[in-house]
N, C-alpha and C positions, 0 to 999 in steps of 0.2 A: 726586606723580602727574602733575600738570600739566606739570612740567619734563620728565618722561620722555616724555609724549605729544609735547611740542614737539620734543624731540630725535629721536624716531622720525619725526615729520613732516619735520624738516629733512633727515634721512638719506634718506627716500624722495624728497624733492625733488632732492637731489643726484644720486641714482641715475637719476632720470628725466631730468635735464638732461644727464648724461654718456652715457646708454645710446644705442647706435646699432646695433640689431640689423639683420639682413639686410632684414627687411621695412621697418623704419623708415628705414633708409638709402636703400632704393630710392625710397620716396615722397619723402623729404627731398631727395634729389639731383635727382629729376625736377622738383619744384616750384621749388627754389631755383635750378636751372640756368636757368629761364626768365628770370630777372632778371640773369644774368651776361653779360659781354661775350663775343663770339665769339672762339674761339681757333683759330689755324691748325693743323690736324691734318696728316697726311701730305701732303694736297693743298692745305692752306692755307686752309680755311674751314669754318664751319658747326658745329663741335663745341663744345659748351658746357663750361666748366670750373666745378666747384663745389668750393670749398676746404673743408677739414675744419672750420675755425672757423665758416664760414658755415653748414655743416650742423648743427653743435651748437647754434648760436644759433637757427636755424630750427626744429630739432627740439624745442627747449625751448618755443617758442611754440605750435607746431601739431602736436605729436607724435601726438595722437589722430586728427586728420584725415589726416595723412600715412600713418599705419598703415592706416586704413580704405581709402584710395585705392590703396595698394600691394597690400593683400590682394585687392582687387577685380581688379587686373591679374593677380596671381599665380595666381588661381583659373582664369584662362583658360588653356587648354592651349597648350603651345608650338606654333608653326606653322613651316612651312618657308618660307625666303625664296624668293619667286617674283615679284619685281618690285613688291611693295607699297611705297608711300612710307613712309620712316622718319620717324615723328613725334618720337621722342626716343631718346637713348642714355643709359642709366643705368649708371654705373660703381660697383661695390662692391669695395673692396680690403680684404682680411682679413689679420690677423697670422698667424704660424705656428700658433697655437692659437686657434681661434674660440671665442666664448662658449659654455659648456656642453659643450665637447668632452671635457674632462678629468674631469668629474664631481666626485668628492671631492678631486681634486688641483687645484682651481681656483687655489690659491696659486702653482702652477707657471706657469699661464697668465698670472696677474697679473704675476709677476716677469718673464716674457718680454716682455709688452706694455710694461712699464715701461722695459726696456732696448732695445726694438726700435722702430724708426721704420717704420711701415707705408708701403708704396709709395704715392706721391702719385697721385691720380686723373689729373692731367694727364700724368703719365708713361705711364700705361696708354693714355690717349686718343691720344697721338701715334703709337702703333703701329697704331691702327685704320685700316682702309681704307674704312670706312663712316661717314657722318656724317648728322645730321638733314637731311632734304630729299632725300637720295639715294634711289634705288630699291634695295630690299633684294635683294641678289644672293647666292646660296648659296656661290659660289666665294669672293667677297670676305669673307663671314662666316667660312668655314672657314679661309681664309688669315690673317685677323686673329687668330683663335683660336690658330692654329699659331705665328704670330710671337710672340705673348705667351708661349706655352708654352715657346718656345725661349730665353727670357730666363733667365739663370742665377740671378737673385734671386727667381724665382717657382716655387712648387711645381707649380701647375697653373693653368689658365685655362679658362673656358667662356663662350660667347656664345650666348644663347638669344633667339629672337624670339617675342614675344607679340602677339596681336591687340590693338590699342588701342581697339577698339570703334567706330572711325570710318573703317574701310576701309584703315587702315595698320597698321604694326607698331611696336612699341617694343622696342628691343634692350636686354637686360640683360647686362652684362659683369661677371663676377665672377672675381677672382684671389685667390690665397692665397700668402703669402710663405714663402720659405725663411728659416732662421735666418741672420742677416747678421753677427753678431758674430764677429770673428777674434781669438782669444786663444791665445797659445802661450808656454809657459814651460818651460825646462829648467835643471836644476841638478845639482850634484855635491857630493861631500864635500871636495874640494880648494878651491883658491882660483883664481878667485872662486867663491862658492857658486852664483851665478846664471850660467849658461852661454849662455842664449839667451832673447830676448824678442821676441815677435811680436804686434803689435797692429794692428787695422784694422776696417773695416766693408765688407761686400760690397754694401751698399745704403745708403750714407751719407745720412742724413736723408730716406730714402725717395725719393731723387732718381735712382736707377739709376746710382750712382757707386760703384765699387770703389776703396777707398783703404786702403793697408796699408804699414806700416814694419816692418823686421826688423833685428835686431842679434844677433850671436853672438860669443863669445870665440874668438879665433884660436888661443890656446894659446901655449906656449913656442916662440919663434922665428918666429912668424907674426903678421901684423897682424889686428885684429878685422875681422869681416865686417859690412858695412852695406848695406842694400838697401831698395827701396821699389817700389810700384806704384800707378798712378793710371789707372783705366779709366772713361771716361764713355760710357755706352751711348746717350745722347741729347745729344751735343755740339752746342752752339749751339741747343738746343731743337728739333733735327731728328733723324731716325733715322740720324745719323752716329755713328761710334765713334772716340773718341780713346783711344789706349793708350800710356802712357809707363811704361817699366820700366827699372830699373837696379840693379846690385849690384856692390859692390867686395868680392870674396871675400878670404879669407886669402891665396889665390894667384890672380891674374888677376881678371877681371870682365867685364861686358858691359852694354850699354844699347841700347834700341830706342825709336823713336818712330813710331807708326803712326796715320794718320788715314784713315778709309775710310767709304764708303757701301756696305755689303755688299749682295750680291745676295740680299735677304731672300725674294723671291717672284717667280714668273713674271709677275706683274702689273706689275713694274717695267720701265721703259724703259732706264734706265742704271744702272751701278754704277761706282765708281772707288776708287782706293787710292793713297796716297802714304806711303812709309816710308823710314826711314834708321836706321842703327845701326852699332855697332862692338863689337869683342870682343877681349880679350887672353886667349886660351884655352889650356888645357893638357889633356893626356890621359895618364893613368897606364897604362902598358902592362903587361898581365899576361904573365908569361913562365914559366909552368910551375913555380911554387913559389919561384922566385928573387925577390929584391927587385925591386919594380916600378920601372922607369925611366919618367921623365916627359918628354914632348916638349911644346914650346910653339909656338904660332902666333898670328898676328894676322889680323883680318878687319875690313873696312870695306865698307859697302854702302849703296845708295840706289836707289829706283825710284819711278816715278809712271806710272799708266796708268788706262785706263777701257775699258768695254765697252758695247755698244748691243744691245738685244734686237730681233730680227726674227722675226716669227711670232706665233702665238697661244699663250696659256698652256697648258702641258701638252705642246706640241710646238713647239719654238722653236730658233733658232740665235742665237748671240752672237758679235759681231765687235768687235774693238778693237785697240788698240796700246799700247805702253808704251816708256819709256826707262829703262834700268837701268845701274848702275855697280857693279862688284865688284872688290875687291882682297883678296888673301890671300897670306900669306908665312909660311913655316915657319922658325923660328929655328934656328941651329946651336948648340943648347944642349940638353944632357941632364942631368937632375938626379934625385935621389932625395928624395922628400918624407918626411923622417924625423920622428920624434917631437919633435925639437928644432929643426926648421927645414929648409929645402931644402939639400941637399948636392950640389954640382956634381960631375958625373962627367967626369973629365979625358980618359980614354981614349975612343976612338970605340966606344961601347957597341953601336952598331948595325952596325958594319963599313962604314958609309958616312955621309957628311954628310947630315943631315936635309933641308937645302935642296936637295940634289942629287936626292934621292928624291922629294920633294914640291915640285914646281917652282913652285907658287903661280900667281897670275894677276893681271892688271891690265887690265881690259877695260871698255869702255862699249859698249852695244848699243842698237839699235832693234829692237823685237820686235812681231811680228804675233800676235794672239790670236784663236782660233776655238773655239767650243764648240757642241755640239748636245745637246739634252735632251728627253726624253720620259718624264716621271715623274708619278705620282700619290702623294699621301701617305696613309699608313694610321696611325691612332692605335692604339697598342698599350700594354700594361702588362706589367711583369715581364720585359723583355728585358735591359737593362743596369742597371735599377734593381730593387729588391726588389718593390715594388708601384706605383711611380710610373709616370706616363704619359709617353710619348714618341712622336714622329712619325717613321716610317721611310719611305724612298723605295722605291716599287715602279715599276720601269721601267729606263731606260737613260740614261746621260749620259756625255759625253766632253768634256774640255777639253784644248786643245793650245796650244803656243806655239813659234814659230820665231824666233830672234834672230840678227842679223848684227852683228858688231863694227864699230866706227867709230873713226877716228883723232881722238877727242875726249876731253876730261877726263883727259888723260895716259894714255890707253889704249895699250898696247904689244902686245896680243894680236891675232892674226888668226884668228878662229874663227867657227863657226856653232854655235849652241846650240839644242837641241831638248828639250822637256819635254811630258809628257802625263799625264793622270789619267783613268782609266776606272772607271765604277761600273755595276753591274747588280744588281737585286734583284727577288725575286718571293715571293709568299706573302701571308699575312694575320695576324690577331692570334694564332692558335694555332700556326702554323708559318711560319717566314720564313727565307729563305736569301739571302745577298748576297755579292758579290765586289767588291773594290776593288784596283786596280793603279796604281802610280805609277812613273814612270821619267824619267830625264834623262841627258843626255850632251852632249859638245861635240866637234866635229870641229876639231882643232888643225891649222890649215893650216901653221903654222911647223914642226911636227914630222911632219906628214902622218900623224896617227894620231887615233883616238878615245880620249879620256880623260875623267876626272871622271864615269864611268858609275855611276849609282846606281839600283837597282831594288828595289821592295818591294811587298808586297801581303798582303791578308788575305781569307780565305774563311770565312764563319761561317754557322751554322745554329742558329736558336732554335726550341725547342719548348716550348709552354705548354699541357699537356694539361688543366689545371684551375687553380683559383685558388691552389693551394698548391705545386704542383710546377713547376719550370723546368729544362730541360736545354739547355746551350750547348756546341756543338762548334765549334772553329775551328782553322784552319791559318794559319800566318804565316811568310813568307819574306822575307829581306832580303839584299842583296848589294851589294858595292862593288868596282869594278874601276878601277885606275889613278887613285886619288883625288888631288886637288890639295892636301889637307891630311891629317895623320895620322889614321888610323881603325882602331879595333878593335871588333868586335862580340862581346861576351862572351856565353857560353852562359847565364849566370845573371843577365843584366842585369835591373834592376828593372822596366823597361819593355821588353816584347818578348821577354824571356828565359823560361827554364824555372824555375819555383819550386823551391827546395831547392838551387840551385846558385849562390847569391849570392856565396859566397866561393871558388868553384871558379876556379883559375888557368888557365882555358882560354878562348881567344878566337881569332877568325879574321876573314876578310873576307866570309864568307857564313854565314848562320844560318837554321836551320829549326826551328820549334817547333809541336807539335800539343798541343791542350788539350781535355779533356773535363770538364765540371762539371755536377753536379746540385745544385739549390738547393731547399730546403724552407722555405716560409713558416710559421714556428711560430705567430705571432699578433701581437697588438697589446697588450702589457701596459699596463694602466691608460690606454690611449689616448695614451701618451707618444710612441710611435713603433712602427715595424715591426721585428720580430725574425725572423731566419732562420738556417739552418745550411746548410753546403755541404760536399760531398765532391768531390775533384778528382783528376785524374791528368794529368801533363805528360810529354811526351817531346820531346827535341830533340838537335840536333847542330850542329857548326860545321865549316867547311872553311877551311884555312889561307889559300889565295889569296895575295894580295900583302901581307897585313897584317904589320906588324912583330911578331916572335915568334909568328906565327900557327901554330896546330896544327889537324890534322884528327882528329876524334873519331868513334867509333861512336855509335849512338843511345844517349842517356842518358835515364833515366826517374825520375820521382818521384811520390809520392802525398801526399795531405794532407786536412785538414779545415779549415773556416773558420767563424767566427762573424760574422754579418752584421747590420747595424742601419741603419735609416733614420729620422732624427729631423728634423722632425716626421713624422707619418704621411703616407705617399705621397710623401715626399721623393725626389727623383731623385739626391740625393747619397748614396752608399753608403759606410758605414764597414765595414771588414773587418779581422779579425785572423785571418790564415792561419797554420797550422802545417804545414810541408812537410818531407818526409823523402825523400832520394834513395835509390832502391832499387838503383842501379848505382854501383859504386865510381868515384869521381872525385877526384883530389887537391884537397884544400881544401873539398870539399863536405860538408855535414852538416846536421843538424837546423836549420831556419831558421824564425824568427818574423817575419812580415811584417805591418806595420800600415799601412793605407792609408785615404784619404778622398778619393774622386773622384766627379765627375759625368761619366759616359761616355755620357749620353743625347743629347748635342747633335750627335754625328757617329757614323757607323758605325764609323770607325776613326781612331785617332790614331797617326801614325807614331812609332815609338820614338825617343827623343831622340838616341841614338847614331847612328842612321841619318840623322836630320834634320840633325845637325851636319856630315855629309859632303856635304850638298847645298849648292848655291849659295844664299846668303841672299836675293838680290835676284831670285828667280824670279818674273816677272810673272804666271805662271799662278795665283799666289795671289789674283789678282783674282777668280778663280772660287771664291770661298768659298761653295760651295753650301750652302743651308740644309738 
């Protein structure tokens, strides 16, 4: 009996030592932070850092007092920031499943916490624009909250100000993590039994680092594919981003290196970016049911540039400049990627030499950047996620770039390059409409013509009548004229195409797609995640233009249903299994199953990859990575 009591006492002590509930955490972090050294936040001072080990040690000694202190603060109603001095900033970081969320399925929460590293408090603090000693400003509070919510490894974030009882306020910052483990495995009945392995972490050790490695079997006649990615969202302990990616595919490959200080908020004065990369690319040309021919091309690029804000937050202009270098060349090679390896096509399959049709480029430019912006952010739920929160821009913004070639770095082209990005949005949490247009082109003075013209855009309308129903309508258009590299826009492209036409052998130089979708939030089974259903209809067509083997089609349509899931609850990453069926006859089209897992909440629109590949890779307007 005595032994049993001792064991129970030991177990209770261990639980008390390791427990860090929201209330205990807040009190522990507040008191322990007072003895910690200052850490440079976004502006270099004032913010305290409290390590998790310090918290656990402190909570073990004074858990009762900290709980009493935090409860006293929490009972005070939240207040609006109105210039009060900030006495303290308390950061509470939560794993994907917080304590008690799953009820009888606590073993799932425990397993997740064992495998998951919760985001470090110092990572959260570096994104804050408010520090102890500052005056509490509502714009800075809201912007800090929005910047945190934009991080891909967080489900959501909130920052609440409480009266500290001494004429100031105490800020409580709470975040909850997304699942960060990356595990992929594919196999088959042949040899080798394992065909693909993907391993990684989207929030390595809670430090805001995405690290991933990938391998797949190339099959007979092809080499194996190997790739990786390393993205650090707080490079050098600052709100800088380092992104390194590379892949050697079974055919071709590419790599990119990007270091940037993105334009996170209108409160910033400057933003900058430096990038470089290269690619040995190929494109399989759809040609109406015949065997696809493959064209090959090479690209190398680099750019460095920056912008300066002029004006007040909400209504401002951005001015800057950049230097860029771009090289592209199409090879005089046509092949068929057969099941046993590439097979060269000896005859001129296109009727012309690829390098004569796609002249390529070799240019170095100095570019002027200008942007204007008048936007306010609105927090909404259920737009691009099932129940997750996101921030949408209400207002107008325009980014432009004009570049002139120079006789440097081996440049041989004489041209003027122009690019622009326009966005407009209006509405609120229940109904919101937005439009985004992108375009670029170059005046080739050697040929006295415009070429490399690329234009695309999306118009979308979101309606959320209640907590269960969502309706999304959108129109999308893309076009390419006189491209510098081979391009085809497929009707059934996975990104930007019409569902149900993935195997259709039709493509052109211009594409139009309209989509209508209704989503129903079914519920949250066992609190494991959100579950939903979707019904949709797509319609689209393509125009031949100057694309190799391009065709012009009438309007094609498809219908379908989808199963939607978001794990953990309120996650912005949406899992989908869509079943699509074309209702108009198209060669090669048929019943299609589409599995996807994407976070679409960080931007209104992501340009389809086949359109993006037609653009110049060193476009300095990318400095305008609007939040």
